[in-house]
C-alpha positions in Angstrom: -11.6 -14.7 -9.3 -8.8 -12.1 -9.8 -7.0 -11.3 -6.3 -5.2 -8.3 -6.8 -1.2 -7.5 -5.9 -2.0 -5.5 -3.1 -4.3 -8.2 -0.9 -1.2 -10.9 -1.8 1.3 -8.6 -0.7 -0.5 -7.9 2.7 -1.1 -11.6 3.1 2.4 -12.0 2.8 3.6 -9.7 4.8 1.3 -11.1 7.7 2.3 -14.5 6.9 6.1 -13.7 6.9 5.5 -11.7 10.4 3.7 -14.5 11.9 6.5 -17.2 10.7 9.2 -15.1 12.0 7.8 -14.4 15.4 9.0 -17.5 16.9 12.2 -17.3 15.7 12.6 -14.0 17.4 11.2 -14.8 20.6 13.4 -17.9 20.7 16.2 -15.7 20.0 15.5 -13.1 22.5 14.7 -15.8 24.8 18.5 -17.5 24.7 19.6 -13.8 24.4 18.5 -12.7 28.0 18.8 -16.6 29.3 15.5 -16.1 31.1 11.8 -15.7 29.8 10.8 -12.5 29.6 8.0 -10.3 27.2 9.9 -8.2 24.8 9.8 -6.2 21.7 10.1 -9.7 20.0 6.6 -9.9 20.5 5.8 -6.9 18.5 6.6 -8.6 15.0 3.0 -9.7 14.2 1.6 -6.2 15.2 4.0 -4.5 13.1 3.6 -7.0 10.4 -0.3 -6.4 10.5 0.2 -2.5 10.5 2.7 -2.8 7.4 0.2 -4.9 5.5 -2.7 -2.3 6.3 -0.2 0.4 5.0 0.3 -1.1 1.7 -3.4 -1.3 1.3 -4.4 2.4 2.0 -1.2 3.3 0.0 -2.7 1.6 -3.2 -6.1 2.8 -2.7 -4.2 6.4 -2.7 -2.5 5.6 -5.6 -5.5 4.7 -7.6 -7.4 7.7 -6.4 -4.5 9.8 -7.8 -4.4 7.8 -11.0 -8.1 8.5 -11.3 -7.7 12.2 -10.6 -4.8 12.7 -13.0 -6.8 11.1 -16.0 -9.5 12.8 -15.0 -7.4 15.8 -15.4 -6.0 15.0 -18.3 -9.6 14.4 -20.2 -10.5 17.9 -18.7 -7.4 19.4 -20.2 -8.0 17.6 -23.9 -11.7 19.2 -23.8 -10.3 22.4 -22.9 -7.8 22.4 -25.6 -10.5 21.0 -28.4 -13.2 24.0 -27.1 -10.2 26.5 -27.9 -9.3 25.3 -31.3 -13.0 25.4 -32.0 -13.3 28.7 -30.8 -10.6 30.2 -32.8 -11.7 28.2 -35.8 -15.2 29.9 -35.5 -13.4 33.4 -34.8 -12.0 33.4 -38.6 
């Protein structure tokens, strides 16, 4: 089974954010000198949001590629039709 690169990138993004979160929490607690909940807890949700963005951006790029290919085929078809019309007129 072939896994697309976009899914690997999304999974790595979430994994890295999950691995870095304990370091961020520890660093924040040491800097404060006491335990509290702050922005260091947002690393995992931001990683998930970034992973979702990666997946949606990849889908959008696939859509754009499909549309560009369709436009190119349509243009080629129109050029061929014009060529046939010119040859028939002569």
